[in-house]
N, C-alpha and C positions, 0 to 999 in steps of 0.2 A: 318423465312425468312423476306423478306421486306414487310411491310404492304402496302396494296393497298389503294387507295384514298377512296373507299366506305366502308372500314372496320370501324366499330364503335370504338370510343375512350373510351368506358365505362370501359374496362378492364385495361386501362393504369393508373398507379399510379406513383407518383413521387418517386425518389430514397429515401430510408430510411423510407418510409411509409408502414405499413403493409396493406395487402389486405383485412383484415377483419377476417373472421372465420377460415381462413387457418392457422393462427399463434396463438399459445397459449400464454397466459400471463405468467409473471414470477411466479406467485403463483401456477398456474397449473403445470408448469415445476418443481418447487421445490417439490410439493406434489408427483409427479411421481418419481422424483429422490429419495425421502425418501422411497417411497414404494418399489422401486427397491433395495435400500440398505438393507431394512428390509428383503426382500425376499432372497437376497444373504446371509445375515447373518444367516437366518434360514437354508438355504441349507448347509452352511459351518458347522454349528453345527450338523446337521444330518449326514453329511459325517464323521465328527470326531467321533460321537457316533457309527456309523457303523464300522469304522476302529478299534476302541478300542485301548487299550494299554496293553502291556504285559511286559515280562521280558526284551526283547530287548530294548524297549523304556526306561525302567528304567535304564538299563545298559548304554545306550547312554547318557541319562540325567546325570548320575554320571560321566562318562568319560569327557563329555564336561564341566561339572561344575569344575572338577579338572583341566582341561586345562585352563579354565578362571581364576581359583585361581592362577595357576602357572604363568600365564601372569601378573596378578596383582602384585604378589610378585616380579617378575623380574623388572617391572616398578618401584616399590617402592625401590628396592635395588639399581638399577642404579641411581635413583634420590638421594638416600642417599649417595652413594659413590661419 
């Protein structure tokens, strides 16, 4: 709301100036970001290990590899012609 005349001006800070302990410095933010990325990477690896891979994944890998090779040959032949 609208400040009254007898309200103290101790809490007022100019625009662009941090209020002190409420804001973290860049180094702390970077370290937190790295820790979060590391935790997400570990969770991802754990999920992949739990899911495993079997015959379906190998068949899918083979079929998609053949499709990629066919696409590459098509691009090469069209460029050659």
